[in-house]
mmCIF entry with sequence, helices, sheets and N, C-alpha, C, O atoms, coordinates in Angstrom:
data_MODEL
# 
_entry.id   MODEL 
# 
_entity.id                         1 
_entity.type                       polymer 
_entity.pdbx_number_of_molecules   1 
# 
_entity_poly.entity_id                      1 
_entity_poly.type                           'polypeptide(L)' 
_entity_poly.nstd_linkage                   no 
_entity_poly.nstd_monomer                   no 
_entity_poly.pdbx_seq_one_letter_code       
;(UNK)(UNK)(UNK)(UNK)(UNK)(UNK)(UNK)(UNK)(UNK)(UNK)(UNK)(UNK)(UNK)(UNK)(UNK)(UNK)
(UNK)(UNK)(UNK)(UNK)(UNK)(UNK)(UNK)(UNK)(UNK)(UNK)(UNK)(UNK)(UNK)(UNK)(UNK)(UNK)
(UNK)(UNK)(UNK)(UNK)(UNK)(UNK)(UNK)(UNK)(UNK)(UNK)(UNK)(UNK)(UNK)(UNK)(UNK)(UNK)
(UNK)(UNK)(UNK)(UNK)(UNK)
;
_entity_poly.pdbx_seq_one_letter_code_can   XXXXXXXXXXXXXXXXXXXXXXXXXXXXXXXXXXXXXXXXXXXXXXXXXXXXX 
_entity_poly.pdbx_strand_id                 A 
# 
loop_
_entity_poly_seq.entity_id 
_entity_poly_seq.num 
_entity_poly_seq.mon_id 
_entity_poly_seq.hetero 
1 1  UNK n 
1 2  UNK n 
1 3  UNK n 
1 4  UNK n 
1 5  UNK n 
1 6  UNK n 
1 7  UNK n 
1 8  UNK n 
1 9  UNK n 
1 10 UNK n 
1 11 UNK n 
1 12 UNK n 
1 13 UNK n 
1 14 UNK n 
1 15 UNK n 
1 16 UNK n 
1 17 UNK n 
1 18 UNK n 
1 19 UNK n 
1 20 UNK n 
1 21 UNK n 
1 22 UNK n 
1 23 UNK n 
1 24 UNK n 
1 25 UNK n 
1 26 UNK n 
1 27 UNK n 
1 28 UNK n 
1 29 UNK n 
1 30 UNK n 
1 31 UNK n 
1 32 UNK n 
1 33 UNK n 
1 34 UNK n 
1 35 UNK n 
1 36 UNK n 
1 37 UNK n 
1 38 UNK n 
1 39 UNK n 
1 40 UNK n 
1 41 UNK n 
1 42 UNK n 
1 43 UNK n 
1 44 UNK n 
1 45 UNK n 
1 46 UNK n 
1 47 UNK n 
1 48 UNK n 
1 49 UNK n 
1 50 UNK n 
1 51 UNK n 
1 52 UNK n 
1 53 UNK n 
# 
_struct_asym.id          A 
_struct_asym.entity_id   1 
# 
loop_
_struct_conf.conf_type_id 
_struct_conf.id 
_struct_conf.pdbx_PDB_helix_id 
_struct_conf.beg_label_comp_id 
_struct_conf.beg_label_asym_id 
_struct_conf.beg_label_seq_id 
_struct_conf.pdbx_beg_PDB_ins_code 
_struct_conf.end_label_comp_id 
_struct_conf.end_label_asym_id 
_struct_conf.end_label_seq_id 
_struct_conf.pdbx_end_PDB_ins_code 
_struct_conf.beg_auth_comp_id 
_struct_conf.beg_auth_asym_id 
_struct_conf.beg_auth_seq_id 
_struct_conf.end_auth_comp_id 
_struct_conf.end_auth_asym_id 
_struct_conf.end_auth_seq_id 
_struct_conf.pdbx_PDB_helix_class 
_struct_conf.details 
_struct_conf.pdbx_PDB_helix_length 
HELX_P HELX_P1 AA1 UNK A 5  ? UNK A 14 ? UNK A 5  UNK A 14 1 ? 10 
HELX_P HELX_P2 AA2 UNK A 28 ? UNK A 34 ? UNK A 28 UNK A 34 1 ? 7  
HELX_P HELX_P3 AA3 UNK A 39 ? UNK A 51 ? UNK A 39 UNK A 51 1 ? 13 
# 
_struct_conf_type.id          HELX_P 
_struct_conf_type.criteria    ? 
_struct_conf_type.reference   ? 
# 
loop_
_atom_site.group_PDB 
_atom_site.id 
_atom_site.type_symbol 
_atom_site.label_atom_id 
_atom_site.label_alt_id 
_atom_site.label_comp_id 
_atom_site.label_asym_id 
_atom_site.label_entity_id 
_atom_site.label_seq_id 
_atom_site.pdbx_PDB_ins_code 
_atom_site.Cartn_x 
_atom_site.Cartn_y 
_atom_site.Cartn_z 
_atom_site.occupancy 
_atom_site.B_iso_or_equiv 
_atom_site.pdbx_formal_charge 
_atom_site.auth_seq_id 
_atom_site.auth_comp_id 
_atom_site.auth_asym_id 
_atom_site.auth_atom_id 
_atom_site.pdbx_PDB_model_num 
ATOM 1   N N  . UNK A 1 1  ? 102.062 83.705  95.974  1.00 0.00 ? 1  UNK A N  1 
ATOM 2   C CA . UNK A 1 1  ? 102.151 85.059  95.344  1.00 0.00 ? 1  UNK A CA 1 
ATOM 3   C C  . UNK A 1 1  ? 101.984 86.229  96.384  1.00 0.00 ? 1  UNK A C  1 
ATOM 4   O O  . UNK A 1 1  ? 100.998 86.321  97.116  1.00 0.00 ? 1  UNK A O  1 
ATOM 5   N N  . UNK A 1 2  ? 102.937 87.030  96.383  1.00 0.00 ? 2  UNK A N  1 
ATOM 6   C CA . UNK A 1 2  ? 102.915 88.137  97.298  1.00 0.00 ? 2  UNK A CA 1 
ATOM 7   C C  . UNK A 1 2  ? 101.819 89.168  97.073  1.00 0.00 ? 2  UNK A C  1 
ATOM 8   O O  . UNK A 1 2  ? 101.544 89.445  95.906  1.00 0.00 ? 2  UNK A O  1 
ATOM 9   N N  . UNK A 1 3  ? 101.217 89.716  97.984  1.00 0.00 ? 3  UNK A N  1 
ATOM 10  C CA . UNK A 1 3  ? 100.262 90.724  97.822  1.00 0.00 ? 3  UNK A CA 1 
ATOM 11  C C  . UNK A 1 3  ? 100.970 92.081  97.458  1.00 0.00 ? 3  UNK A C  1 
ATOM 12  O O  . UNK A 1 3  ? 101.960 92.478  98.072  1.00 0.00 ? 3  UNK A O  1 
ATOM 13  N N  . UNK A 1 4  ? 100.400 92.749  96.434  1.00 0.00 ? 4  UNK A N  1 
ATOM 14  C CA . UNK A 1 4  ? 101.095 94.078  96.009  1.00 0.00 ? 4  UNK A CA 1 
ATOM 15  C C  . UNK A 1 4  ? 100.724 95.083  97.107  1.00 0.00 ? 4  UNK A C  1 
ATOM 16  O O  . UNK A 1 4  ? 99.796  94.882  97.891  1.00 0.00 ? 4  UNK A O  1 
ATOM 17  N N  . UNK A 1 5  ? 101.503 96.181  97.120  1.00 0.00 ? 5  UNK A N  1 
ATOM 18  C CA . UNK A 1 5  ? 101.358 97.297  97.949  1.00 0.00 ? 5  UNK A CA 1 
ATOM 19  C C  . UNK A 1 5  ? 99.944  97.963  97.765  1.00 0.00 ? 5  UNK A C  1 
ATOM 20  O O  . UNK A 1 5  ? 99.217  98.288  98.704  1.00 0.00 ? 5  UNK A O  1 
ATOM 21  N N  . UNK A 1 6  ? 99.674  98.112  96.533  1.00 0.00 ? 6  UNK A N  1 
ATOM 22  C CA . UNK A 1 6  ? 98.393  98.637  96.064  1.00 0.00 ? 6  UNK A CA 1 
ATOM 23  C C  . UNK A 1 6  ? 97.164  97.795  96.660  1.00 0.00 ? 6  UNK A C  1 
ATOM 24  O O  . UNK A 1 6  ? 96.227  98.324  97.259  1.00 0.00 ? 6  UNK A O  1 
ATOM 25  N N  . UNK A 1 7  ? 97.278  96.474  96.432  1.00 0.00 ? 7  UNK A N  1 
ATOM 26  C CA . UNK A 1 7  ? 96.279  95.556  96.957  1.00 0.00 ? 7  UNK A CA 1 
ATOM 27  C C  . UNK A 1 7  ? 96.126  95.682  98.402  1.00 0.00 ? 7  UNK A C  1 
ATOM 28  O O  . UNK A 1 7  ? 95.010  95.720  98.921  1.00 0.00 ? 7  UNK A O  1 
ATOM 29  N N  . UNK A 1 8  ? 97.236  95.749  99.084  1.00 0.00 ? 8  UNK A N  1 
ATOM 30  C CA . UNK A 1 8  ? 97.170  95.822  100.618 1.00 0.00 ? 8  UNK A CA 1 
ATOM 31  C C  . UNK A 1 8  ? 96.468  97.108  100.979 1.00 0.00 ? 8  UNK A C  1 
ATOM 32  O O  . UNK A 1 8  ? 95.590  97.091  101.841 1.00 0.00 ? 8  UNK A O  1 
ATOM 33  N N  . UNK A 1 9  ? 96.816  98.237  100.356 1.00 0.00 ? 9  UNK A N  1 
ATOM 34  C CA . UNK A 1 9  ? 96.185  99.512  100.627 1.00 0.00 ? 9  UNK A CA 1 
ATOM 35  C C  . UNK A 1 9  ? 94.678  99.454  100.346 1.00 0.00 ? 9  UNK A C  1 
ATOM 36  O O  . UNK A 1 9  ? 93.876  99.935  101.146 1.00 0.00 ? 9  UNK A O  1 
ATOM 37  N N  . UNK A 1 10 ? 94.293  98.854  99.187  1.00 0.00 ? 10 UNK A N  1 
ATOM 38  C CA . UNK A 1 10 ? 92.850  98.755  98.812  1.00 0.00 ? 10 UNK A CA 1 
ATOM 39  C C  . UNK A 1 10 ? 92.172  97.968  99.864  1.00 0.00 ? 10 UNK A C  1 
ATOM 40  O O  . UNK A 1 10 ? 91.154  98.429  100.380 1.00 0.00 ? 10 UNK A O  1 
ATOM 41  N N  . UNK A 1 11 ? 92.682  96.730  100.258 1.00 0.00 ? 11 UNK A N  1 
ATOM 42  C CA . UNK A 1 11 ? 92.107  95.995  101.407 1.00 0.00 ? 11 UNK A CA 1 
ATOM 43  C C  . UNK A 1 11 ? 91.920  96.564  102.616 1.00 0.00 ? 11 UNK A C  1 
ATOM 44  O O  . UNK A 1 11 ? 90.878  96.316  103.224 1.00 0.00 ? 11 UNK A O  1 
ATOM 45  N N  . UNK A 1 12 ? 92.902  97.428  103.174 1.00 0.00 ? 12 UNK A N  1 
ATOM 46  C CA . UNK A 1 12 ? 92.829  98.145  104.253 1.00 0.00 ? 12 UNK A CA 1 
ATOM 47  C C  . UNK A 1 12 ? 91.636  99.213  104.332 1.00 0.00 ? 12 UNK A C  1 
ATOM 48  O O  . UNK A 1 12 ? 90.902  99.415  105.299 1.00 0.00 ? 12 UNK A O  1 
ATOM 49  N N  . UNK A 1 13 ? 91.620  99.851  103.075 1.00 0.00 ? 13 UNK A N  1 
ATOM 50  C CA . UNK A 1 13 ? 90.611  100.875 102.998 1.00 0.00 ? 13 UNK A CA 1 
ATOM 51  C C  . UNK A 1 13 ? 89.185  100.336 102.809 1.00 0.00 ? 13 UNK A C  1 
ATOM 52  O O  . UNK A 1 13 ? 88.229  100.967 103.260 1.00 0.00 ? 13 UNK A O  1 
ATOM 53  N N  . UNK A 1 14 ? 89.036  99.225  102.176 1.00 0.00 ? 14 UNK A N  1 
ATOM 54  C CA . UNK A 1 14 ? 87.637  98.746  101.716 1.00 0.00 ? 14 UNK A CA 1 
ATOM 55  C C  . UNK A 1 14 ? 87.152  97.526  102.355 1.00 0.00 ? 14 UNK A C  1 
ATOM 56  O O  . UNK A 1 14 ? 86.057  97.081  102.010 1.00 0.00 ? 14 UNK A O  1 
ATOM 57  N N  . UNK A 1 15 ? 87.873  96.913  103.284 1.00 0.00 ? 15 UNK A N  1 
ATOM 58  C CA . UNK A 1 15 ? 87.391  95.752  103.955 1.00 0.00 ? 15 UNK A CA 1 
ATOM 59  C C  . UNK A 1 15 ? 87.617  95.746  105.460 1.00 0.00 ? 15 UNK A C  1 
ATOM 60  O O  . UNK A 1 15 ? 88.446  96.475  106.006 1.00 0.00 ? 15 UNK A O  1 
ATOM 61  N N  . UNK A 1 16 ? 86.819  94.866  106.110 1.00 0.00 ? 16 UNK A N  1 
ATOM 62  C CA . UNK A 1 16 ? 86.914  94.619  107.609 1.00 0.00 ? 16 UNK A CA 1 
ATOM 63  C C  . UNK A 1 16 ? 86.970  93.165  107.726 1.00 0.00 ? 16 UNK A C  1 
ATOM 64  O O  . UNK A 1 16 ? 86.199  92.435  107.103 1.00 0.00 ? 16 UNK A O  1 
ATOM 65  N N  . UNK A 1 17 ? 87.910  92.722  108.550 1.00 0.00 ? 17 UNK A N  1 
ATOM 66  C CA . UNK A 1 17 ? 88.010  91.245  108.878 1.00 0.00 ? 17 UNK A CA 1 
ATOM 67  C C  . UNK A 1 17 ? 87.243  90.924  110.102 1.00 0.00 ? 17 UNK A C  1 
ATOM 68  O O  . UNK A 1 17 ? 87.430  91.580  111.126 1.00 0.00 ? 17 UNK A O  1 
ATOM 69  N N  . UNK A 1 18 ? 86.394  89.957  110.056 1.00 0.00 ? 18 UNK A N  1 
ATOM 70  C CA . UNK A 1 18 ? 85.720  89.556  111.282 1.00 0.00 ? 18 UNK A CA 1 
ATOM 71  C C  . UNK A 1 18 ? 85.983  87.985  111.334 1.00 0.00 ? 18 UNK A C  1 
ATOM 72  O O  . UNK A 1 18 ? 85.619  87.209  110.451 1.00 0.00 ? 18 UNK A O  1 
ATOM 73  N N  . UNK A 1 19 ? 86.643  87.639  112.452 1.00 0.00 ? 19 UNK A N  1 
ATOM 74  C CA . UNK A 1 19 ? 86.857  86.247  112.688 1.00 0.00 ? 19 UNK A CA 1 
ATOM 75  C C  . UNK A 1 19 ? 85.834  85.541  113.383 1.00 0.00 ? 19 UNK A C  1 
ATOM 76  O O  . UNK A 1 19 ? 85.131  86.261  114.092 1.00 0.00 ? 19 UNK A O  1 
ATOM 77  N N  . UNK A 1 20 ? 85.542  84.244  113.371 1.00 0.00 ? 20 UNK A N  1 
ATOM 78  C CA . UNK A 1 20 ? 84.525  83.481  113.919 1.00 0.00 ? 20 UNK A CA 1 
ATOM 79  C C  . UNK A 1 20 ? 84.961  82.125  114.315 1.00 0.00 ? 20 UNK A C  1 
ATOM 80  O O  . UNK A 1 20 ? 85.371  81.349  113.452 1.00 0.00 ? 20 UNK A O  1 
ATOM 81  N N  . UNK A 1 21 ? 84.900  81.771  115.609 1.00 0.00 ? 21 UNK A N  1 
ATOM 82  C CA . UNK A 1 21 ? 85.205  80.455  116.039 1.00 0.00 ? 21 UNK A CA 1 
ATOM 83  C C  . UNK A 1 21 ? 83.972  79.685  116.305 1.00 0.00 ? 21 UNK A C  1 
ATOM 84  O O  . UNK A 1 21 ? 83.139  80.223  117.035 1.00 0.00 ? 21 UNK A O  1 
ATOM 85  N N  . UNK A 1 22 ? 83.736  78.562  115.849 1.00 0.00 ? 22 UNK A N  1 
ATOM 86  C CA . UNK A 1 22 ? 82.681  77.684  116.089 1.00 0.00 ? 22 UNK A CA 1 
ATOM 87  C C  . UNK A 1 22 ? 82.961  76.513  116.873 1.00 0.00 ? 22 UNK A C  1 
ATOM 88  O O  . UNK A 1 22 ? 83.888  75.810  116.472 1.00 0.00 ? 22 UNK A O  1 
ATOM 89  N N  . UNK A 1 23 ? 82.297  76.137  117.991 1.00 0.00 ? 23 UNK A N  1 
ATOM 90  C CA . UNK A 1 23 ? 82.651  74.966  118.684 1.00 0.00 ? 23 UNK A CA 1 
ATOM 91  C C  . UNK A 1 23 ? 82.065  73.720  118.129 1.00 0.00 ? 23 UNK A C  1 
ATOM 92  O O  . UNK A 1 23 ? 80.895  73.709  117.747 1.00 0.00 ? 23 UNK A O  1 
ATOM 93  N N  . UNK A 1 24 ? 82.858  72.626  118.065 1.00 0.00 ? 24 UNK A N  1 
ATOM 94  C CA . UNK A 1 24 ? 82.458  71.412  117.365 1.00 0.00 ? 24 UNK A CA 1 
ATOM 95  C C  . UNK A 1 24 ? 81.270  70.799  118.080 1.00 0.00 ? 24 UNK A C  1 
ATOM 96  O O  . UNK A 1 24 ? 80.447  70.155  117.430 1.00 0.00 ? 24 UNK A O  1 
ATOM 97  N N  . UNK A 1 25 ? 81.145  70.963  119.343 1.00 0.00 ? 25 UNK A N  1 
ATOM 98  C CA . UNK A 1 25 ? 80.071  70.440  120.166 1.00 0.00 ? 25 UNK A CA 1 
ATOM 99  C C  . UNK A 1 25 ? 78.842  71.279  120.217 1.00 0.00 ? 25 UNK A C  1 
ATOM 100 O O  . UNK A 1 25 ? 77.783  70.783  119.833 1.00 0.00 ? 25 UNK A O  1 
ATOM 101 N N  . UNK A 1 26 ? 78.886  72.557  120.675 1.00 0.00 ? 26 UNK A N  1 
ATOM 102 C CA . UNK A 1 26 ? 77.791  73.415  120.867 1.00 0.00 ? 26 UNK A CA 1 
ATOM 103 C C  . UNK A 1 26 ? 77.241  74.143  119.514 1.00 0.00 ? 26 UNK A C  1 
ATOM 104 O O  . UNK A 1 26 ? 76.123  74.656  119.470 1.00 0.00 ? 26 UNK A O  1 
ATOM 105 N N  . UNK A 1 27 ? 78.084  74.132  118.495 1.00 0.00 ? 27 UNK A N  1 
ATOM 106 C CA . UNK A 1 27 ? 77.733  74.783  117.240 1.00 0.00 ? 27 UNK A CA 1 
ATOM 107 C C  . UNK A 1 27 ? 77.539  73.747  116.084 1.00 0.00 ? 27 UNK A C  1 
ATOM 108 O O  . UNK A 1 27 ? 77.492  74.117  114.911 1.00 0.00 ? 27 UNK A O  1 
ATOM 109 N N  . UNK A 1 28 ? 77.430  72.439  116.455 1.00 0.00 ? 28 UNK A N  1 
ATOM 110 C CA . UNK A 1 28 ? 77.474  71.379  115.504 1.00 0.00 ? 28 UNK A CA 1 
ATOM 111 C C  . UNK A 1 28 ? 76.386  71.554  114.402 1.00 0.00 ? 28 UNK A C  1 
ATOM 112 O O  . UNK A 1 28 ? 76.590  71.205  113.240 1.00 0.00 ? 28 UNK A O  1 
ATOM 113 N N  . UNK A 1 29 ? 75.172  72.135  114.843 1.00 0.00 ? 29 UNK A N  1 
ATOM 114 C CA . UNK A 1 29 ? 74.186  72.420  113.879 1.00 0.00 ? 29 UNK A CA 1 
ATOM 115 C C  . UNK A 1 29 ? 74.548  73.495  112.792 1.00 0.00 ? 29 UNK A C  1 
ATOM 116 O O  . UNK A 1 29 ? 74.212  73.374  111.614 1.00 0.00 ? 29 UNK A O  1 
ATOM 117 N N  . UNK A 1 30 ? 75.236  74.516  113.271 1.00 0.00 ? 30 UNK A N  1 
ATOM 118 C CA . UNK A 1 30 ? 75.726  75.597  112.252 1.00 0.00 ? 30 UNK A CA 1 
ATOM 119 C C  . UNK A 1 30 ? 76.786  74.993  111.382 1.00 0.00 ? 30 UNK A C  1 
ATOM 120 O O  . UNK A 1 30 ? 76.763  75.248  110.178 1.00 0.00 ? 30 UNK A O  1 
ATOM 121 N N  . UNK A 1 31 ? 77.745  74.188  111.900 1.00 0.00 ? 31 UNK A N  1 
ATOM 122 C CA . UNK A 1 31 ? 78.792  73.627  111.104 1.00 0.00 ? 31 UNK A CA 1 
ATOM 123 C C  . UNK A 1 31 ? 78.180  72.645  110.089 1.00 0.00 ? 31 UNK A C  1 
ATOM 124 O O  . UNK A 1 31 ? 78.636  72.569  108.948 1.00 0.00 ? 31 UNK A O  1 
ATOM 125 N N  . UNK A 1 32 ? 77.172  71.911  110.497 1.00 0.00 ? 32 UNK A N  1 
ATOM 126 C CA . UNK A 1 32 ? 76.447  70.964  109.521 1.00 0.00 ? 32 UNK A CA 1 
ATOM 127 C C  . UNK A 1 32 ? 75.789  71.729  108.463 1.00 0.00 ? 32 UNK A C  1 
ATOM 128 O O  . UNK A 1 32 ? 75.825  71.313  107.305 1.00 0.00 ? 32 UNK A O  1 
ATOM 129 N N  . UNK A 1 33 ? 75.169  72.854  108.782 1.00 0.00 ? 33 UNK A N  1 
ATOM 130 C CA . UNK A 1 33 ? 74.460  73.718  107.711 1.00 0.00 ? 33 UNK A CA 1 
ATOM 131 C C  . UNK A 1 33 ? 75.429  74.287  106.772 1.00 0.00 ? 33 UNK A C  1 
ATOM 132 O O  . UNK A 1 33 ? 75.093  74.477  105.603 1.00 0.00 ? 33 UNK A O  1 
ATOM 133 N N  . UNK A 1 34 ? 76.636  74.581  107.200 1.00 0.00 ? 34 UNK A N  1 
ATOM 134 C CA . UNK A 1 34 ? 77.713  75.256  106.337 1.00 0.00 ? 34 UNK A CA 1 
ATOM 135 C C  . UNK A 1 34 ? 78.495  74.177  105.545 1.00 0.00 ? 34 UNK A C  1 
ATOM 136 O O  . UNK A 1 34 ? 79.219  74.514  104.608 1.00 0.00 ? 34 UNK A O  1 
ATOM 137 N N  . UNK A 1 35 ? 78.366  72.986  105.885 1.00 0.00 ? 35 UNK A N  1 
ATOM 138 C CA . UNK A 1 35 ? 79.203  71.883  105.237 1.00 0.00 ? 35 UNK A CA 1 
ATOM 139 C C  . UNK A 1 35 ? 78.962  71.848  103.777 1.00 0.00 ? 35 UNK A C  1 
ATOM 140 O O  . UNK A 1 35 ? 77.820  71.733  103.331 1.00 0.00 ? 35 UNK A O  1 
ATOM 141 N N  . UNK A 1 36 ? 80.045  71.946  102.996 1.00 0.00 ? 36 UNK A N  1 
ATOM 142 C CA . UNK A 1 36 ? 79.968  71.843  101.519 1.00 0.00 ? 36 UNK A CA 1 
ATOM 143 C C  . UNK A 1 36 ? 79.732  73.080  101.012 1.00 0.00 ? 36 UNK A C  1 
ATOM 144 O O  . UNK A 1 36 ? 79.700  73.132  99.783  1.00 0.00 ? 36 UNK A O  1 
ATOM 145 N N  . UNK A 1 37 ? 79.529  74.264  101.709 1.00 0.00 ? 37 UNK A N  1 
ATOM 146 C CA . UNK A 1 37 ? 79.189  75.505  101.107 1.00 0.00 ? 37 UNK A CA 1 
ATOM 147 C C  . UNK A 1 37 ? 80.274  76.525  101.355 1.00 0.00 ? 37 UNK A C  1 
ATOM 148 O O  . UNK A 1 37 ? 81.029  76.343  102.311 1.00 0.00 ? 37 UNK A O  1 
ATOM 149 N N  . UNK A 1 38 ? 80.411  77.526  100.620 1.00 0.00 ? 38 UNK A N  1 
ATOM 150 C CA . UNK A 1 38 ? 81.417  78.621  100.878 1.00 0.00 ? 38 UNK A CA 1 
ATOM 151 C C  . UNK A 1 38 ? 80.928  79.304  102.170 1.00 0.00 ? 38 UNK A C  1 
ATOM 152 O O  . UNK A 1 38 ? 79.916  80.003  102.155 1.00 0.00 ? 38 UNK A O  1 
ATOM 153 N N  . UNK A 1 39 ? 81.592  79.116  103.197 1.00 0.00 ? 39 UNK A N  1 
ATOM 154 C CA . UNK A 1 39 ? 81.177  79.657  104.558 1.00 0.00 ? 39 UNK A CA 1 
ATOM 155 C C  . UNK A 1 39 ? 81.008  81.174  104.585 1.00 0.00 ? 39 UNK A C  1 
ATOM 156 O O  . UNK A 1 39 ? 80.057  81.642  105.212 1.00 0.00 ? 39 UNK A O  1 
ATOM 157 N N  . UNK A 1 40 ? 81.831  81.938  103.975 1.00 0.00 ? 40 UNK A N  1 
ATOM 158 C CA . UNK A 1 40 ? 81.752  83.431  103.960 1.00 0.00 ? 40 UNK A CA 1 
ATOM 159 C C  . UNK A 1 40 ? 80.502  83.781  103.252 1.00 0.00 ? 40 UNK A C  1 
ATOM 160 O O  . UNK A 1 40 ? 79.694  84.553  103.768 1.00 0.00 ? 40 UNK A O  1 
ATOM 161 N N  . UNK A 1 41 ? 80.299  83.213  102.021 1.00 0.00 ? 41 UNK A N  1 
ATOM 162 C CA . UNK A 1 41 ? 79.141  83.559  101.144 1.00 0.00 ? 41 UNK A CA 1 
ATOM 163 C C  . UNK A 1 41 ? 77.752  83.194  101.939 1.00 0.00 ? 41 UNK A C  1 
ATOM 164 O O  . UNK A 1 41 ? 76.789  83.960  101.979 1.00 0.00 ? 41 UNK A O  1 
ATOM 165 N N  . UNK A 1 42 ? 77.800  81.877  102.578 1.00 0.00 ? 42 UNK A N  1 
ATOM 166 C CA . UNK A 1 42 ? 76.543  81.581  103.199 1.00 0.00 ? 42 UNK A CA 1 
ATOM 167 C C  . UNK A 1 42 ? 76.318  82.416  104.452 1.00 0.00 ? 42 UNK A C  1 
ATOM 168 O O  . UNK A 1 42 ? 75.157  82.730  104.717 1.00 0.00 ? 42 UNK A O  1 
ATOM 169 N N  . UNK A 1 43 ? 77.249  82.782  105.201 1.00 0.00 ? 43 UNK A N  1 
ATOM 170 C CA . UNK A 1 43 ? 77.076  83.572  106.464 1.00 0.00 ? 43 UNK A CA 1 
ATOM 171 C C  . UNK A 1 43 ? 76.481  84.918  106.020 1.00 0.00 ? 43 UNK A C  1 
ATOM 172 O O  . UNK A 1 43 ? 75.491  85.379  106.587 1.00 0.00 ? 43 UNK A O  1 
ATOM 173 N N  . UNK A 1 44 ? 77.091  85.542  105.005 1.00 0.00 ? 44 UNK A N  1 
ATOM 174 C CA . UNK A 1 44 ? 76.629  86.904  104.497 1.00 0.00 ? 44 UNK A CA 1 
ATOM 175 C C  . UNK A 1 44 ? 75.252  86.760  103.995 1.00 0.00 ? 44 UNK A C  1 
ATOM 176 O O  . UNK A 1 44 ? 74.449  87.635  104.316 1.00 0.00 ? 44 UNK A O  1 
ATOM 177 N N  . UNK A 1 45 ? 74.853  85.752  103.231 1.00 0.00 ? 45 UNK A N  1 
ATOM 178 C CA . UNK A 1 45 ? 73.558  85.500  102.742 1.00 0.00 ? 45 UNK A CA 1 
ATOM 179 C C  . UNK A 1 45 ? 72.612  85.426  103.972 1.00 0.00 ? 45 UNK A C  1 
ATOM 180 O O  . UNK A 1 45 ? 71.607  86.136  103.945 1.00 0.00 ? 45 UNK A O  1 
ATOM 181 N N  . UNK A 1 46 ? 72.828  84.682  104.977 1.00 0.00 ? 46 UNK A N  1 
ATOM 182 C CA . UNK A 1 46 ? 71.955  84.507  105.995 1.00 0.00 ? 46 UNK A CA 1 
ATOM 183 C C  . UNK A 1 46 ? 71.806  85.768  106.796 1.00 0.00 ? 46 UNK A C  1 
ATOM 184 O O  . UNK A 1 46 ? 70.689  86.048  107.229 1.00 0.00 ? 46 UNK A O  1 
ATOM 185 N N  . UNK A 1 47 ? 72.840  86.563  107.036 1.00 0.00 ? 47 UNK A N  1 
ATOM 186 C CA . UNK A 1 47 ? 72.847  87.827  107.680 1.00 0.00 ? 47 UNK A CA 1 
ATOM 187 C C  . UNK A 1 47 ? 71.904  88.828  106.910 1.00 0.00 ? 47 UNK A C  1 
ATOM 188 O O  . UNK A 1 47 ? 71.105  89.526  107.534 1.00 0.00 ? 47 UNK A O  1 
ATOM 189 N N  . UNK A 1 48 ? 72.012  88.881  105.580 1.00 0.00 ? 48 UNK A N  1 
ATOM 190 C CA . UNK A 1 48 ? 71.279  89.730  104.758 1.00 0.00 ? 48 UNK A CA 1 
ATOM 191 C C  . UNK A 1 48 ? 69.711  89.305  104.763 1.00 0.00 ? 48 UNK A C  1 
ATOM 192 O O  . UNK A 1 48 ? 68.797  90.127  104.694 1.00 0.00 ? 48 UNK A O  1 
ATOM 193 N N  . UNK A 1 49 ? 69.542  87.960  104.851 1.00 0.00 ? 49 UNK A N  1 
ATOM 194 C CA . UNK A 1 49 ? 68.177  87.509  104.960 1.00 0.00 ? 49 UNK A CA 1 
ATOM 195 C C  . UNK A 1 49 ? 67.562  88.033  106.206 1.00 0.00 ? 49 UNK A C  1 
ATOM 196 O O  . UNK A 1 49 ? 66.460  88.582  106.222 1.00 0.00 ? 49 UNK A O  1 
ATOM 197 N N  . UNK A 1 50 ? 68.314  87.843  107.251 1.00 0.00 ? 50 UNK A N  1 
ATOM 198 C CA . UNK A 1 50 ? 67.699  88.320  108.566 1.00 0.00 ? 50 UNK A CA 1 
ATOM 199 C C  . UNK A 1 50 ? 67.591  89.799  108.625 1.00 0.00 ? 50 UNK A C  1 
ATOM 200 O O  . UNK A 1 50 ? 66.693  90.283  109.314 1.00 0.00 ? 50 UNK A O  1 
ATOM 201 N N  . UNK A 1 51 ? 68.461  90.618  107.936 1.00 0.00 ? 51 UNK A N  1 
ATOM 202 C CA . UNK A 1 51 ? 68.295  92.013  107.921 1.00 0.00 ? 51 UNK A CA 1 
ATOM 203 C C  . UNK A 1 51 ? 66.955  92.515  107.137 1.00 0.00 ? 51 UNK A C  1 
ATOM 204 O O  . UNK A 1 51 ? 66.355  93.546  107.443 1.00 0.00 ? 51 UNK A O  1 
ATOM 205 N N  . UNK A 1 52 ? 66.613  91.727  106.189 1.00 0.00 ? 52 UNK A N  1 
ATOM 206 C CA . UNK A 1 52 ? 65.522  92.116  105.347 1.00 0.00 ? 52 UNK A CA 1 
ATOM 207 C C  . UNK A 1 52 ? 64.189  91.878  105.915 1.00 0.00 ? 52 UNK A C  1 
ATOM 208 O O  . UNK A 1 52 ? 63.186  92.283  105.329 1.00 0.00 ? 52 UNK A O  1 
ATOM 209 N N  . UNK A 1 53 ? 64.123  91.190  107.114 1.00 0.00 ? 53 UNK A N  1 
ATOM 210 C CA . UNK A 1 53 ? 62.893  90.905  107.744 1.00 0.00 ? 53 UNK A CA 1 
ATOM 211 C C  . UNK A 1 53 ? 62.399  91.957  108.632 1.00 0.00 ? 53 UNK A C  1 
ATOM 212 O O  . UNK A 1 53 ? 61.334  91.810  109.231 1.00 0.00 ? 53 UNK A O  1 
# 
């Protein structure tokens, strides 16, 4: 399904994309912790937890 012009404009105005590459060898602990979870949700939860300390 194509993204509407209004949705593209909303996305551009209200969001920021941050890409993240994890190495299968050096970041295995992180990948294991994220396994089976919504990665975006879990990463945001952990960042918010760290910010609240």
